VOBA-1610 file (N, C-alpha, C; in pm, whole numbers, padded with zeros to 5 digits, always signed):
BEGIN
Met+00660-04195+00291Met+00615-04197+00175Met+00601-04360+00123Leu+00650-04435+00179Leu+00657-04564+00085Leu+00528-04655+00162Lys+00477-04603+00261Lys+00344-04646+00340Lys+00223-04591+00244Cys+00224-04496+00129Cys+00165-04474+00088Cys+00149-04542-00070Val+00248-04606-00081Val+00286-04627-00264Val+00360-04828-00235Asp+00230-04892-00296Asp+00301-05037-00319Asp+00316-05079-00410Arg+00348-04984-00517Arg+00409-05047-00610Arg+00430-04891-00708Val+00600-04913-00776Val+00607-04799-00836Val+00662-04875-00971Leu+00658-04776-01088Leu+00650-04809-01216Leu+00743-04702-01284Ser+00863-04732-01357Ser+00927-04640-01445Ser+00820-04538-01530Gly+00836-04404-01506Gly+00758-04320-01562Gly+00623-04222-01513Gly+00615-04310-01369Gly+00535-04211-01312Gly+00476-04325-01159Phe+00418-04263-01067Phe+00337-04344-00981Phe+00225-04437-01002Val+00203-04538-00975Val+00083-04571-00986Val+00007-04637-00872Ala-00103-04633-00869Ala-00200-04636-00766Ala-00236-04771-00721Trp-00225-04847-00592Trp-00305-04934-00565Trp-00367-04936-00413Asn-00453-05023-00360Asn-00547-04961-00251Asn-00607-04853-00250Gly-00631-04766-00397Gly-00711-04657-00405Gly-00607-04535-00360Phe-00525-04553-00341Phe-00390-04423-00359Phe-00379-04359-00480Ser-00379-04248-00448Ser-00345-04121-00562Ser-00249-04064-00555Met-00171-03992-00663Met-00073-03873-00634Met-00077-03789-00552Thr-00207-03730-00557Thr-00279-03635-00454Thr-00251-03692-00328Gln-00311-03811-00317Gln-00296-03862-00173Gln-00166-03881-00108Leu-00038-03928-00219Leu+00042-03952-00165Leu+00140-03802-00116Leu+00091-03697-00222Leu+00146-03612-00129Leu+00125-03555-00069Trp-00041-03554-00008Trp-00077-03532+00163Trp-00038-03621+00270Ser-00022-03729+00249Ser+00056-03826+00303Ser+00209-03772+00358Asn+00246-03772+00263Asn+00392-03669+00274Asn+00421-03548+00377Leu+00300-03473+00335Leu+00279-03365+00415Leu+00252-03362+00577Arg+00156-03431+00587Arg+00092-03503+00673Arg+00206-03564+00809Ala+00281-03582+00746Ala+00402-03720+00815Ala+00497-03622+00903Arg+00511-03481+00821Arg+00560-03393+00881Arg+00512-03251+00930Pro+00430-03266+01011Pro+00319-03118+01034Pro+00411-03045+01049Leu+00494-02985+01166Leu+00547-02915+01178Leu+00627-02814+01095Arg+00718-02901+01011Arg+00787-02862+00924Arg+00665-02769+00788Thr+00589-02893+00758Thr+00470-02806+00664Thr+00410-02673+00663Ala+00358-02687+00812Ala+00301-02547+00887Ala+00409-02461+00872Leu+00551-02445+00907Leu+00624-02364+00880Leu+00614-02304+00740Ser+00623-02408+00646Ser+00640-02351+00520Ser+00527-02292+00444Val+00402-02344+00501Val+00272-02259+00455Val+00290-02146+00554Val+00305-02124+00639Val+00283-01970+00723Val+00398-01909+00678Ala+00515-01930+00619Ala+00638-01861+00565Ala+00565-01789+00435Val+00466-01880+00318Val+00456-01832+00191Val+00306-01749+00276Ala+00242-01765+00362Ala+00121-01698+00412Ala+00148-01560+00427Leu+00261-01560+00507Leu+00317-01398+00562Leu+00375-01347+00465Gln+00419-01438+00317Gln+00536-01340+00218Gln+00394-01254+00143Val+00239-01351+00170Val+00143-01279+00057Val+00091-01167+00151Thr+00060-01178+00270Thr+00022-01082+00376Thr+00124-00949+00357Phe+00209-00968+00402Phe+00331-00877+00388Phe+00339-00761+00244Val+00332-00834+00150Val+00344-00768+00020Val+00234-00703+00019Leu+00096-00786+00028Leu-00052-00659-00022Leu-00081-00574+00081Leu-00018-00591+00215Leu-00052-00502+00312Leu+00036-00356+00265Ile+00154-00443+00283Ile+00271-00279+00223Ile+00217-00243+00131Val+00219-00276+00016Val+00176-00217-00106Val+00028-00171-00137Gly-00049-00230+00005Gly-00200-00182-00020Gly-00206-00071+00067Met-00093-00046+00174Met-00109+00071+00251Met-00041+00219+00182Thr+00078+00199+00103Thr+00140+00278+00005Thr+00028+00348-00095Leu-00012+00220-00164Leu-00090+00282-00253Leu-00234+00324-00231Gly-00270+00276-00088Gly-00388+00363-00053Gly-00389+00499+00013Ala-00277+00506+00083Ala-00204+00670+00078Ala-00227+00765-00023Val-00104+00704-00095Val-00078+00816-00251Val-00231+00821-00302Asn-00307+00751-00327Asn-00440+00742-00414Asn-00522+00820-00342Asp-00590+00800-00166Asp-00623+00888-00109Asp-00578+01032-00108Trp-00448+01064-00087Trp-00410+01194-00089Trp-00463+01269-00266Gly-00449+01227-00380Gly-00421+01224-00455Gly-00617+01287-00503Lys-00684+01190-00479Lys-00850+01208-00452Lys-00921+01317-00362Arg-00812+01356-00270Arg-00850+01457-00192Arg-00803+01593-00236Val-00702+01595-00311Val-00667+01756-00405Val-00763+01782-00515Glu-00803+01657-00546Glu-00904+01685-00670Glu-00992+01723-00633Gly-01076+01657-00503Gly-01215+01720-00417Gly-01187+01845-00398Val-01078+01921-00406Val-01086+02066-00349Val-01188+02140-00460Gly-01190+02069-00585Gly-01252+02167-00726Gly-01127+02266-00806Ala-01047+02267-00737Ala-00942+02370-00795Ala-00940+02301-00985Asp-00892+02338-01046Asp-00808+02323-01187Asp-00670+02364-01181Ile-00582+02444-01127Ile-00480+02492-01143Ile-00418+02465-00995Leu-00288+02453-00970Leu-00206+02466-00845Leu-00074+02561-00886Val-00061+02662-00764Val+00063+02759-00812Val+00137+02745-00679Gln+00249+02697-00689Gln+00321+02654-00581Gln+00469+02743-00611Pro+00571+02737-00503Pro+00697+02808-00516Pro+00755+02712-00594Pro+00889+02750-00670Pro+00996+02673-00741Pro+01018+02583-00695Asn+01033+02465-00737Asn+01083+02353-00645Asn+01038+02247-00537Ala+00863+02298-00567Ala+00759+02287-00455Ala+00745+02096-00465Ser+00698+02024-00355Ser+00704+01888-00345Ser+00530+01885-00358Ile+00553+01796-00443Ile+00409+01734-00451Ile+00353+01715-00358Phe+00421+01661-00265Phe+00353+01617-00122Phe+00363+01748+00007Phe+00240+01822-00012Phe+00241+01996+00056Phe+00301+01967+00202Gln+00335+01827+00290Gln+00365+01844+00398Gln+00501+01866+00393Phe+00567+01884+00281Phe+00729+01902+00273Phe+00735+02023+00193Ser+00644+02131+00173Ser+00621+02295+00164Ser+00624+02346+00210Asn+00733+02493+00199Asn+00735+02578+00296Asn+00636+02668+00232Ala+00594+02783+00359Ala+00474+02916+00319Ala+00610+02976+00284Val+00590+03059+00175Val+00729+03112+00117Val+00620+03213+00039Leu+00485+03190-00034Leu+00425+03262-00111Leu+00374+03392-00030Gln+00374+03485-00099Gln+00332+03598-00046Gln+00185+03595-00077Gln+00062+03624+00004Gln-00075+03616+00051Gln-00125+03686-00065Ser-00028+03844-00062Ser-00114+03930-00177Ser-00123+03868-00315Leu-00012+03776-00368Leu-00015+03701-00497Leu-00194+03629-00523Ala-00264+03614-00432Ala-00372+03618-00499Ala-00482+03702-00564Glu-00452+03838-00509Glu-00507+03936-00629Glu-00449+03953-00725Thr-00308+03920-00764Thr-00264+03926-00923Thr-00282+03784-00963Ile-00292+03705-00911Ile-00355+03557-01010Ile-00501+03599-01052Ala-00582+03614-00952Ala-00706+03664-00977Ala-00721+03742-01069Ala-00662+03854-01128Ala-00665+03936-01238Ala-00617+03863-01300Val-00575+03748-01375Val-00522+03682-01476Val-00635+03675-01551Pro-00637+03699-01683Pro-00772+03651-01771Pro-00800+03475-01777Gly-00906+03438-01734Gly-00952+03341-01744Gly-00964+03247-01599Val-00936+03299-01506Val-00918+03289-01370Val-01091+03333-01300Asp-01125+03212-01264Asp-01249+03235-01171Asp-01248+03257-01048Gln-01177+03160-00961Gln-01157+03176-00825Gln-00990+03143-00748Val-00959+03199-00703Val-00857+03187-00591Val-00870+03181-00456Ala-00786+03057-00417Ala-00790+03039-00276Ala-00662+02992-00194Pro-00600+03094-00164Pro-00504+03083-00072Pro-00501+02984+00047Val-00372+02907+00087Val-00385+02766+00172Val-00253+02776+00214Leu-00277+02751+00347Leu-00109+02739+00418Leu-00132+02627+00494Val-00052+02553+00440Val-00053+02401+00487Val+00051+02380+00597Ile-00008+02330+00735Ile+00108+02302+00812Ile+00094+02129+00853Ala+00178+02087+00869Ala+00211+01946+00910Ala+00257+01913+01071Asn+00195+01814+01106Asn+00247+01767+01210Asn+00360+01685+01214Ala+00484+01675+01272Ala+00610+01653+01238Ala+00599+01483+01273Arg+00496+01425+01373Arg+00517+01316+01431Arg+00439+01237+01362Asn+00334+01267+01271Asn+00275+01147+01223Asn+00220+01202+01019Leu+00324+01354+01044Leu+00253+01427+00887Leu+00139+01422+00848Glu+00065+01426+00949Glu-00097+01487+00963Glu-00113+01625+00891Ile-00171+01695+00826Ile-00161+01806+00767Ile-00285+01881+00800Val-00263+02004+00801Val-00377+02119+00878Val-00373+02195+00753Tyr-00525+02228+00728Tyr-00511+02358+00597Tyr-00571+02468+00719Gly-00451+02613+00679Gly-00535+02710+00696Gly-00620+02793+00541Ile-00722+02842+00565Ile-00808+02875+00516Ile-00891+02982+00524Glu-00891+03057+00408Glu-01036+03130+00385Glu-01167+03112+00363Phe-01243+03068+00441Phe-01354+02944+00460Phe-01442+03028+00324Gln-01461+03140+00287Gln-01535+03144+00180Gln-01486+03130+00033Ser-01334+03175+00004Ser-01266+03171-00088Ser-01244+03019-00117Phe-01203+02929-00005Phe-01220+02768-00026Phe-01341+02720-00054Ser-01422+02750-00013Ser-01557+02665-00010Ser-01609+02707-00177Ala-01591+02798-00208Ala-01647+02854-00355Ala-01565+02797-00465Leu-01460+02736-00458Leu-01377+02667-00561Leu-01461+02545-00594Ser-01566+02459-00502Ser-01647+02358-00594Ser-01777+02401-00506Gln-01866+02275-00480Gln-02028+02312-00420Gln-01983+02338-00284Gly-01886+02364-00209Gly-01837+02371-00103Gly-01832+02288-00012Phe-01848+02283+00091Phe-01837+02199+00223Phe-01995+02159+00229Val-01967+02005+00232Val-02088+01972+00265Val-02124+01912+00438Phe-02168+02009+00490Phe-02175+01997+00676Phe-02275+01852+00688Arg-02215+01774+00800Arg-02275+01714+00865Arg-02336+01760+00985Asp-02242+01814+01045Asp-02314+01903+01157Asp-02207+02013+01212Gly-02279+02131+01284Gly-02216+02223+01258Gly-02225+02376+01177Arg-02121+02458+01178Arg-02107+02570+01068Arg-01987+02614+01050Ala-01963+02728+00977Ala-01819+02753+00915Ala-01730+02811+01041Phe-01632+02881+01036Phe-01529+02941+01140Phe-01637+03068+01184Gln-01635+03085+01287Gln-01662+03244+01342Gln-01575+03302+01436Arg-01502+03188+01492Arg-01381+03273+01568Arg-01261+03182+01536Pro-01139+03256+01557Pro-00989+03201+01507Pro-00963+03086+01574Asp-01035+03067+01696Asp-00990+02971+01762Asp-01070+02799+01729Glu-01171+02814+01625Glu-01213+02678+01575Glu-01189+02608+01461Val-01235+02514+01494Val-01163+02421+01373Val-01280+02371+01312Ile-01264+02313+01173Ile-01365+02226+01119Ile-01309+02099+01072Leu-01382+01974+01113Leu-01304+01866+01090Leu-01375+01748+00972Asp-01298+01663+00908Asp-01398+01581+00815Asp-01426+01436+00898Asp-01538+01423+00850Asp-01625+01266+00931Asp-01521+01209+00975Ile-01414+01172+00879Ile-01330+01052+00920Ile-01241+01112+01030Gln-01205+01257+01044Gln-01107+01270+01140Gln-01174+01253+01262Ala-01301+01309+01253Ala-01367+01280+01360Ala-01443+01210+01435Glu-01483+01078+01335Glu-01469+00925+01422Glu-01345+00906+01436Lys-01246+00936+01371Lys-01107+00886+01437Lys-01085+00922+01592Arg-01130+01080+01560Arg-01076+01088+01738Arg-01206+01152+01805His-01281+01079+01777His-01401+01048+01874His-01467+01233+01901Leu-01491+01253+01822Leu-01510+01449+01833Leu-01657+01457+01762Arg-01698+01529+01828Arg-01830+01614+01803Arg-01858+01746+01784Val-01918+01833+01706Val-01924+01991+01758Val-01925+02039+01891Gly-01870+02131+01915Gly-01871+02173+02055Gly-01741+02103+02145Asp-01686+01995+02140Asp-01551+01922+02172Asp-01441+01998+02157His-01364+01997+02238His-01211+02062+02219His-01101+01974+02143Phe-01014+02021+02074Phe-00948+01936+01999Phe-00831+02033+02018Ser-00712+01972+02013Ser-00566+02038+02037Ser-00466+02012+01921Ile-00447+02133+01857Ile-00375+02110+01739Ile-00227+02225+01780Phe-00108+02139+01780Phe+00020+02248+01757Phe+00026+02272+01921Asn-00013+02214+01993Asn-00043+02258+02148Asn-00115+02365+02169Arg-00250+02390+02049Arg-00314+02512+02090Arg-00463+02458+02070Asp-00575+02543+02173Asp-00702+02457+02207Asp-00756+02487+02118Phe-00865+02424+02026Phe-00955+02442+01938Phe-01102+02393+01983Thr-01190+02439+01909Thr-01332+02415+01947Thr-01386+02369+01833Val-01420+02204+01829Val-01498+02187+01706Val-01640+02243+01657Cys-01614+02337+01551Cys-01732+02427+01471Cys-01847+02334+01392Gly-01768+02203+01339Gly-01822+02184+01200Gly-01799+02026+01186Val-01843+01946+01135Val-01815+01811+01083Val-01853+01814+00946Val-01780+01787+00857Val-01805+01807+00677Val-01755+01657+00652Ala-01832+01676+00498Ala-01763+01492+00430Ala-01638+01518+00389His-01565+01406+00398His-01455+01422+00372His-01388+01416+00225Gly-01246+01383+00172Gly-01300+01462+00044Gly-01220+01606-00026Lys-01191+01688+00077Lys-01186+01839+00049Lys-01030+01890+00062Gly-00943+01810+00049Gly-00745+01812+00093Gly-00721+01743+00175Ala-00739+01839+00323Ala-00689+01783+00442Ala-00831+01771+00528Arg-00806+01684+00649Arg-00904+01651+00725Arg-00900+01714+00851Ser-00836+01844+00873Ser-00867+01951+00941Ser-00849+02111+00888Phe-00929+02192+00933Phe-00930+02318+00828Phe-00941+02429+00978Ile-00858+02515+00947Ile-00842+02645+01051Ile-00833+02768+00975Pro-00880+02870+01012Pro-00861+02971+00991Pro-00729+03030+00929Leu-00726+03109+00821Leu-00575+03122+00728Leu-00498+03221+00846Ala-00568+03286+00905Ala-00463+03435+00992Ala-00435+03310+01139Thr-00532+03216+01174Thr-00451+03148+01315Thr-00346+03047+01227Ala-00354+03010+01132Ala-00238+02915+01032Ala-00150+02959+01028Gln-00165+03080+01006Gln-00059+03218+00989Gln+00050+03239+01111Glu-00076+03218+01184Glu+00042+03242+01343Glu+00117+03160+01426Ile+00065+03040+01381Ile+00101+02909+01428Ile+00229+02902+01382Ala+00265+02912+01229Ala+00341+02862+01165Ala+00476+02969+01153Ala+00403+03108+01205Ala+00523+03252+01229Ala+00552+03234+01093Ala+00438+03246+01023Ala+00445+03301+00814Ala+00341+03398+00824Asp+00340+03519+00895Asp+00308+03633+00839Asp+00252+03673+00686Lys+00145+03636+00655Lys+00115+03701+00543Lys+00162+03635+00427Arg+00135+03491+00432Arg+00218+03407+00351Arg+00134+03269+00382Val+00137+03232+00230Val+00074+03068+00209Val+00204+02990+00172Thr+00144+02861+00194Thr+00220+02758+00112Thr+00180+02725-00061Leu+00031+02756-00123Leu-00006+02724-00229Leu-00149+02806-00294Phe-00197+02798-00401Phe-00296+02891-00432Phe-00359+02789-00507Tyr-00485+02761-00447Tyr-00617+02664-00568Tyr-00649+02769-00669Val-00649+02766-00787Val-00696+02814-00888Val-00813+02742-00960Arg-00937+02802-00994Arg-01028+02750-01047Arg-01039+02836-01215Ser-01040+02745-01288Ser-01049+02894-01424Ser-01222+02853-01484Thr-01226+02953-01582Thr-01340+02991-01629Thr-01366+02843-01701Gly-01312+02810-01773Gly-01326+02701-01909Gly-01166+02689-01935Asp-01121+02726-01977Asp-01002+02668-02061Asp-00884+02689-01983Thr-00876+02539-01876Thr-00749+02545-01786Thr-00623+02584-01858Glu-00579+02501-01949Glu-00467+02519-02038Glu-00406+02666-02065Ala-00521+02718-02107Ala-00462+02853-02155Ala-00452+02932-02026Thr-00532+02955-01957Thr-00527+02987-01815Thr-00378+02955-01710Arg-00366+02826-01747Arg-00233+02784-01651Arg-00106+02872-01747Gln-00112+02892-01876Gln-00014+02937-01954Gln+00030+03107-01901Ala-00138+03140-01858Ala-00142+03301-01849Ala-00069+03320-01725Ile-00075+03257-01625Ile-00053+03232-01516Ile+00112+03239-01499Val+00173+03146-01588Val+00297+03124-01580Val+00372+03251-01688Arg+00307+03296-01742Arg+00367+03432-01805Arg+00341+03566-01716Lys+00251+03549-01606Lys+00250+03643-01488Lys+00357+03628-01393Leu+00346+03510-01357Leu+00453+03462-01251Leu+00532+03371-01286Pro+00663+03417-01366Pro+00746+03327-01401Pro+00842+03309-01275Gly+00859+03162-01301Gly+00964+03074-01223Gly+00869+03039-01098His+00743+03035-01104His+00655+02949-00987His+00594+02788-01060Leu+00576+02732-00990Leu+00552+02616-01037Leu+00395+02648-01052Val+00400+02626-01172Val+00182+02613-01228Val+00174+02476-01292Arg+00092+02426-01212Arg+00028+02272-01282Arg-00105+02251-01281Ser-00148+02207-01371Ser-00293+02151-01404Ser-00301+02082-01297Met-00426+02066-01267Met-00464+01936-01136Met-00451+01828-01229Gln-00470+01786-01354Gln-00455+01679-01419Gln-00333+01645-01421Asp-00243+01696-01463Asp-00046+01684-01434Asp-00026+01628-01288Tyr-00117+01732-01208Tyr-00065+01661-01039Tyr-00139+01526-01026Leu-00248+01497-01079Leu-00254+01330-01042Leu-00200+01272-01099Thr-00195+01295-01239Thr-00092+01175-01342Thr+00034+01173-01218Leu+00091+01287-01154Leu+00220+01286-01061Leu+00191+01160-00964Met+00074+01202-00932Met+00045+01105-00782Met+00002+00966-00835Asn+00070+00914-00938Asn+00130+00735-00922Asn+00222+00698-00881Ser+00213+00585-00845Ser+00338+00518-00741Ser+00438+00501-00837Ser+00412+00466-00965Ser+00552+00473-01048Ser+00572+00581-01101Asn+00512+00703-01093Asn+00589+00835-01089Asn+00667+00853-00974Leu+00642+00860-00856Leu+00681+00883-00743Leu+00796+00838-00717Pro+00891+00978-00694Pro+01083+00929-00677Pro+01053+00866-00552Gly+01147+00765-00564Gly+01160+00668-00438Gly+01061+00542-00448Met+00948+00544-00494Met+00802+00440-00465Met+00860+00300-00506Lys+00896+00321-00626Lys+00918+00237-00710Lys+01038+00124-00653Pro+01130+00181-00579Pro+01255+00131-00525Pro+01213+00034-00359Phe+01130+00162-00336Phe+01055+00083-00222Phe+00971-00038-00190Leu+00892-00042-00320Leu+00816-00122-00301Leu+00882-00256-00389Asn+00959-00238-00408Asn+01081-00384-00484Asn+01143-00437-00355Val+01218-00348-00297Val+01259-00365-00193Val+01149-00472-00116Met+01050-00413-00075Met+00928-00476-00010Met+00903-00631-00038Val+00900-00633-00153Val+00888-00738-00251Val+00985-00842-00219Ile+01115-00795-00232Ile+01218-00864-00210Ile+01222-00964-00092Ile+01193-00861-00009Ile+01219-00906+00174Ile+01101-01011+00162Gly+00998-00994+00124Gly+00880-01065+00113Gly+00874-01226+00086Val+00928-01213-00067Val+01016-01340-00151Val+01135-01416-00074Ser+01168-01343-00001Ser+01298-01415+00053Ser+01235-01483+00203Ile+01147-01467+00252Ile+01085-01523+00365Ile+01045-01668+00311Ser+01006-01661+00211Ser+00921-01818+00176Ser+01026-01882+00111Phe+01162-01817+00015Phe+01228-01912-00035Phe+01331-01988+00060Leu+01380-01882+00185Leu+01446-01950+00274Leu+01393-02038+00383Val+01259-02028+00394Val+01201-02136+00491Val+01155-02254+00428Val+01128-02252+00303Val+01071-02372+00216Val+01237-02441+00209Leu+01344-02356+00132Leu+01457-02445+00093Leu+01515-02516+00238Leu+01516-02430+00379Leu+01544-02522+00455Leu+01448-02648+00482Thr+01323-02634+00488Thr+01238-02718+00530Thr+01232-02867+00413Met+01248-02780+00289Met+01277-02938+00204Met+01446-02963+00193His+01509-02887+00215His+01658-03021+00249His+01683-03074+00367Thr+01554-03053+00458Thr+01587-03147+00585Thr+01502-03247+00494Met+01394-03230+00438Met+01293-03354+00445Met+01364-03428+00360Val+01467-03386+00257Val+01570-03463+00156Val+01648-03567+00249Leu+01757-03474+00333Leu+01778-03589+00386Leu+01719-03658+00480Glu+01594-03635+00538Glu+01543-03740+00640Glu+01496-03863+00536Arg+01448-03839+00404Arg+01378-03905+00299Arg+01488-03978+00171Thr+01610-04002+00261Thr+01744-04057+00146Thr+01687-04171+00153Arg+01685-04255+00232Arg+01673-04420+00234Arg+01516-04424+00119Glu+01471-04339+00173Glu+01300-04413+00052Glu+01330-04345-00042Ile+01414-04209-00088Ile+01431-04195-00224Ile+01512-04323-00273Gly+01625-04390-00218Gly+01665-04492-00269Gly+01610-04595-00292Ile+01551-04617-00234Ile+01445-04741-00298Ile+01363-04704-00377Leu+01273-04619-00443Leu+01181-04544-00520Leu+01342-04559-00654Lys+01391-04510-00647Lys+01522-04512-00762Lys+01545-04647-00803Ala+01549-04738-00727Ala+01608-04868-00724Ala+01481-04957-00829Leu+01346-04863-00745Leu+01258-04971-00794Leu+01264-04937-00955Gly+01316-04824-01060Gly+01291-04763-01131Gly+01231-04652-01158Val+01213-04572-01086Val+01158-04443-01110Val+01259-04366-01126Ser+01262-04245-01255Ser+01337-04172-01269Ser+01391-04034-01176Arg+01462-03993-01242Arg+01534-03872-01151Arg+01395-03781-01187Met+01363-03759-01299Met+01220-03637-01304Met+01123-03657-01243Glu+01098-03755-01197Glu+00977-03783-01139Glu+01010-03795-00967Val+01147-03798-00943Val+01151-03801-00811Val+01134-03622-00779Ala+01213-03552-00838Ala+01200-03387-00861Ala+01059-03355-00869Arg+01002-03363-00948Arg+00847-03363-00995Arg+00773-03396-00812Leu+00793-03490-00754Leu+00739-03507-00637Leu+00758-03406-00539Phe+00875-03369-00517Phe+00929-03263-00398Phe+00863-03124-00473Leu+00896-03108-00582Leu+00836-02974-00632Leu+00669-02986-00613Ser+00619-03078-00656Ser+00472-03094-00612Ser+00438-03050-00466Glu+00492-03132-00394Glu+00470-03110-00239Glu+00492-02963-00234Thr+00595-02895-00238Thr+00596-02735-00248Thr+00479-02653-00284Ala+00453-02693-00446Ala+00315-02610-00510Ala+00221-02633-00402Leu+00200-02772-00381Leu+00070-02767-00272Leu+00103-02663-00125Met+00199-02707-00075Met+00208-02641+00060Met+00194-02430-00011Ser+00263-02420-00113Ser+00246-02282-00166Ser+00048-02254-00199Ala+00018-02363-00259Ala-00165-02302-00263Ala-00187-02301-00121Leu-00193-02383-00047Leu-00215-02384+00107Leu-00208-02215+00196Gly-00066-02170+00156Gly+00020-02050+00219Gly-00054-01935+00112Val-00097-01935-00002Val-00169-01812-00066Val-00311-01812-00026Ile-00368-01963+00024Ile-00515-01934+00063Ile-00515-01841+00188Ile-00444-01906+00288Ile-00429-01830+00418Ile-00384-01698+00384Gly-00291-01658+00333Gly-00208-01521+00330Gly-00328-01444+00258Leu-00398-01473+00173Leu-00513-01380+00098Leu-00637-01362+00218Ala-00665-01456+00288Ala-00734-01437+00390Ala-00704-01381+00496Ala-00587-01353+00550Ala-00514-01301+00668Ala-00525-01139+00614Thr-00513-01136+00480Thr-00483-00993+00435Thr-00610-00923+00423Phe-00701-00974+00362Phe-00828-00952+00391Phe-00879-00881+00535Leu-00874-00978+00650Leu-00920-00989+00751Leu-00854-00849+00828Ala-00694-00894+00802Ala-00624-00776+00836Ala-00646-00608+00795Cys-00692-00603+00693Cys-00714-00495+00587Cys-00865-00459+00709Arg-00981-00522+00750Arg-01086-00485+00799Arg-01046-00435+00968Ala-00938-00517+01022Ala-00911-00501+01165Ala-00817-00350+01138Leu-00789-00344+01082Leu-00694-00199+01107Leu-00779-00061+01004Lys-00855-00097+00928Lys-00991+00005+00893Lys-01027+00020+01023Ser-01080-00079+01119Ser-01197-00037+01230Ser-01111+00013+01355Tyr-01011-00028+01325Tyr-00909+00059+01415Tyr-00896+00205+01402Ser-00872+00237+01260Ser-00813+00360+01242Ser-00873+00359+01117Pro-00999+00478+01151Pro-01112+00483+00965Pro-01016+00516+00923Gly-00912+00619+00922Gly-00837+00730+00858Gly-00787+00646+00798Leu-00733+00547+00791Leu-00620+00447+00726Leu-00693+00413+00578Met-00599+00425+00471Met-00645+00406+00345Met-00544+00249+00287Ile-00629+00178+00273Ile-00554+00050+00228Ile-00620+00014+00111Leu-00536+00031-00031Leu-00594-00026-00154Leu-00544-00135-00234Ile-00593-00256-00223Ile-00592-00398-00281Ile-00616-00425-00394Thr-00507-00411-00514Thr-00578-00402-00677Thr-00545-00576-00688Arg-00632-00577-00762Arg-00643-00706-00859Arg-00489-00732-00913Ala-00434-00643-00957Ala-00290-00662-01012Ala-00207-00723-00916Trp-00202-00648-00780Trp-00133-00665-00687Trp-00153-00802-00639Val-00261-00826-00618Val-00355-01009-00585Val-00285-01096-00678Leu-00272-01077-00824Leu-00199-01170-00854Leu-00048-01158-00894Arg+00027-01048-00838Arg+00129-01049-00854Arg+00206-01124-00713Ser+00128-01070-00625Ser+00169-01159-00493Ser+00159-01302-00498Val+00056-01376-00545Val+00017-01484-00581Val+00147-01529-00652Ala+00187-01490-00746Ala+00273-01576-00864Ala+00385-01533-00788Leu+00434-01451-00702Leu+00583-01426-00637Leu+00533-01539-00504Ala+00519-01548-00459Ala+00488-01636-00353Ala+00500-01801-00435Phe+00443-01839-00489Phe+00467-01965-00580Phe+00594-01953-00632Leu+00671-01877-00673Leu+00779-01817-00739Leu+00939-01845-00637Gly+00875-01789-00512Gly+00961-01793-00399Gly+00998-01924-00336Ala+00848-01994-00342Ala+00879-02137-00259Ala+00920-02238-00378Leu+00880-02221-00478Leu+00949-02342-00592Leu+01096-02310-00596Leu+01141-02158-00576Leu+01315-02145-00583Leu+01336-02197-00507Gly+01276-02219-00400Gly+01328-02276-00277Gly+01346-02435-00248Ala+01263-02469-00330Ala+01238-02606-00323Ala+01344-02712-00458Val+01385-02611-00554Val+01465-02638-00648Val+01584-02686-00600Phe+01674-02671-00541Phe+01785-02758-00511Phe+01773-02852-00438Pro+01674-02871-00306Pro+01662-03011-00241Pro+01595-03106-00368Ala+01501-03060-00404Ala+01477-03148-00578Ala+01585-03189-00646Val+01666-03114-00662Val+01771-03148-00797Val+01859-03269-00687Arg+01883-03233-00574Arg+01986-03299-00501Arg+01910-03441-00441Ala+01789-03461-00413Ala+01686-03570-00403Ala+01734-03666-00530Ser+01662-03607-00664Ser+01692-03682-00787Ser+01809-03746-00868Gly+01926-03692-00752Gly+02041-03702-00828Gly+02126-03831-00725Ser+02058-03862-00627Ser+02092-03943-00532Ser+02115-04087-00594Asp+02230-04137-00525Asp+02296-04251-00557Asp+02185-04341-00495Pro+02123-04475-00578Pro+02038-04570-00507Pro+02120-04648-00412Val+02244-04700-00453Val+02335-04764-00370Val+02362-04727-00226Glu+02387-04594-00234Glu+02454-04489-00148Glu+02325-04484-00051Ala+02196-04440-00083Ala+02089-04419-00059Ala+02022-04541+00072Leu+02041-04652-00035Leu+02003-04790+00067Leu+02082-04746+00132Ala+02224-04771+00200Ala+02319-04743+00305Ala+02305-04649+00396Phe+02239-04538+00360Phe+02203-04429+00480Phe+02124-04491+00566Glu+02139-04431+00667Glu+02125-04477+00811Glu+02084-04324+00886
//
């Protein structure tokens, strides 16, 4: 510290020989490169950790909502107390209810769907009647191939095909059963894999039962929804707009506590590392602090010096952390095309603020301790 300062006056550091306050901070940090690097890395890890965890969570939720919306339905009909995540819903609805729903005034199209989830990765497969499901919207947009013609055929979306390196005619195992890829379609229609409804019912041992019904109305969605509720009392009947509102991270049960825990863990990383680093720096510079105070530097100025060093390390950590986050996103998407990561501007700003907060909180105690050092004791320190 004293190598960079030739004269100290009460009320602030004055530069001789071209040295400025910023140069003093840089010199102090360069004097202890390993500890400085550890603090910078800790802040960078916090930023990257928070953004990646939050980004993958928001990305999965947002992608699921968009895919359900892309089916083209206006209304969802599910069993009572069904989960908004179809992976956790059971096939308990009778397939024959499709005729009952279709007879309701205002209903234009009904498509029964059986959802089967892979227990290992929660990836879902839709068992569908091709004609009714395709009729909900403009139909599947085929990149290659055709619709089902046999019970052992599967349609994949383009993301799933790229992820699995599959093309039309290739064989694909689903639930220990061999399927032939008959078509590759544009993504965004609910699931990433589609098989005939009868085949899905056979696999799930759900004879003539389905998980849900997608319904398209002729125009007045709310009136149609209420008519279905009257026809099927006790069933869960949601408009697509209400469903998509629920697919918000702030509305999902357990999502907000999960994100809060991840944020607390991230902040704790930088807090503890910076606390240890700055506390060690104070001990190492006790004699130098004593000389500064003996020359008339105020307690506030000494504390400000340590807090400024922490802020500078935090700024470096934030820059590195943001760069690492976006590089990691590109690498993860290259490795797994189906992985959706949503990095919002709000969370970028929040992660930056949390990084500075955690680091500065870690530096407060060492800074206060340094500013309160007794000059006589500090000058006698060995």
